[in-house]
N, C-alpha and C positions, 0 to 999 in steps of 0.2 A: 450429625457431628457435635462431643461433647467440647473438643477442644482443639486447636490446632497450633502447635508449634512450630515457630518457625524463629531460624537460627543461624544455621548451616549454609554457607553462600554452593557448596558442593552435595552429592549424593550422599543418604544415610545408609551405611550397610548393615548396621546394626542398632538394635536396641534389648533395655534389660531395666524390669521392675527390680526398686532393692528388697530388702527384705518384707517391710513393713511397709511399700506401696506406696508413700511417700514423696517418691524419689523416681524419675527415668533418668535412665545415662543414654547419650547416644554416639555411635563414631561415625565416625564422617570422614571424605574423599578432600574435607579442606584441612584436612590433620588434625584437627581436633576433637577433643570428646567437650559433651556437653551435659550438664546434669538442671533435669527439670523441677522445680513442683507441680506436683500430677493435682493440685488442686488450683493452682493460680493457673498454671501453663506458663508461667515466669520462672528465665533464666536464674535456676540459681548459684549456681556458677560456672565457668569456663574452662576446662583443662589442657592446658596447653603444655607441649614437649617431643611429639613422633614429630618428622622429619616424611615423614608418607603418607600415605593412609593409613584410618586407622578400619581395621576390616571387624573387631570382634570386641564386646566388652559387655564384661560381668561380672558382679557380685558380689562377695565373701558371703554368705551366707549369718557370717550375725552385721552386717551389714556395716562392718567398718572400712572395709577396703572395697576400689574395682579394679578391674584388673583390663590394659586396654593392650590388642596388637594390634602391631601396623606391619605395613608392607616394610617397612624399615629394619625390621627385621628384630623388634626386641619389644617385650612387651612391662609396661608399667602399671606397677602397683600406685594406685593411688589412694590419698585417706579421705576418705569422702566426706569428713568433717572441714576440712580447712583445708583440701585441694592441693594439698604439696605433693610433692614423689615421695613416695617411702623407700622402691627401690626399683631399680631399672634389674632386667633378667635380660639376659641376653644367649643363643647362642646358635648352636651352626645348623640351622631348620628352613633358611633360606627367608621369604613374604610370609607372616605369619600371618592364618587365617582365622582360626580360631583358640577360643583360651577359653577352660573351665574351671572352675574351681571344685575340689572334694565337697564331700554335703557336711563335714567335718573341720570344712576350716582353713584344713593344716599345709595340701599340695596344690600346686596349679599346674591343671595340664597344659601346653599349648602345639598349636601344631602350622607345617608351613608344607611348603616344597621340598624338603628332603626329610620328613618324616616330624615324629615329636618327642618333648621335653617334659619332663615331669621335675617339678623345682621342690624344693621345697618353703611353703610361704615365707614362715617367721625368720628365717635366717635366711632368703634367699641361696642356697646351696640347691644346686644339678643334682638332682638325684639318681636319673638315667634317662637314656635319647631311646628311645622306639622307635625302629627300624623294620619293615617291613609292605609297607605301599608301596606298589613302582609308578608315583605321581603325588601331584597333588592331595595335602593332605587337606581336605575342606570343611571338615568337621569334627568335635570331639564334644561326648559328655561320659560323665559319670553314671554309672548304675545306683541306685538311691542309698544303696548300703555300703558306697565308695568299696568294692570289693576290682570291679571290673568295671573298663573305660571299650566304650566304642568308638570307632575312628572311619568316616566313610571318606574313597576316595576316586581321585581323577581315574583310577585303575579299575570301575567300576566294579570294587569290591567292600565289602565290611570287614574290620574287623572287630574281634574282641578279644580285649585282653585281661590278662591278669595282672591288679596292677601292682602284689607286692612281689612279685620277679619278673614284670614285663613284662613275658612270654606273653606267645599269640596261646588264645583260650580255644579258639573255633574262626575262622573266613568264613562267611557268608556272601554266596558268588548268586546271582538274579536280576541285576539289572543289566543293562545296555547300554549306558553309559554312565561319568563320572556320578555319584552319590556322590552329592551337594548338601545333604541334612541329616542328621543323628539326632535319638530323643530316645529315651527308657520311655518307660510307662508307668505310674506312682511306684505301683509295689516289685518291679524290678520283671516284670514276666515277661514284657516284648520289649522291642524294640521298633524301632521305626525309623524308616528310609527311605529318602525320596532324593531324585534320579533326575540328569539332565533328559531322562526319556520320558518324564514326563508321568513316571507311574511311584506309586507307596507303599509298599512294603512292610507287610507289620509279620515279626519275625518272633518264633517260639525262641527264648533268649537259652534255657533249659536246650532243647534237642538242636537248634540252630536250625529248622525247618522252614517255612515260609508257612506263614498261618494265612496268610491274606495278602492279595494283590487292589490296592485302589487305583480306578483310573477310572479318568474325567476329565483330567487338566488336557488343554492343548501345545504349553508350553512348559522347558524344565522347572520342577520341583525343588526351591533351594533351600527353603528349610520345612520342617517338622515340629510340633508340641504335641503334647495331648496337655487336655483340661487337668485339673488338679483330683477325680475323682477316678480318671484313668478308664470312664465311657465313651 
């Protein structure tokens, strides 16, 4: 063990490294977000503002903002340097399960029980709702070029969306239980999805076909991630 970070009083749902690797953010059932110094393991700052479980955290690509999504139905944008709330985003998607910044940092996507909402980060303006799943949308991810979004939900489906239009580009079906995590490969050619059916499926993004199914887990797969080199 390199380091154990202790500070939350309830289970931790989500963690994220800052782009420069110097900070880690964690969101917890204790309704708090904690920023940690990676080198020392010390708490740099505790961010309080949510009224319910914090389910997802994500840094903006430039590292200046942190987004946190909560069961209270809100997304809070925090200034990382000061710990102040920059903006609170509210939409009618129910408890927020996942948040993601676009690669250019100009847009933020949040998902919940009632679908997804895309916001303009600078203004806080709601750009569009993206509705298509028949169930809780557990995970969202932007493609590396920012042109597509992938979403995984309780309806056992993965949907690829066109960011510019908000329309569905393709529906990927193959899981037998809820899809709980999605992630694009660094080159954007593959998409990984993890599910309650204990499987990870690798999808060919261009064709929508299954490239490979990874089996071995004995319980639900809650999250997936690619290595930086995509291998």
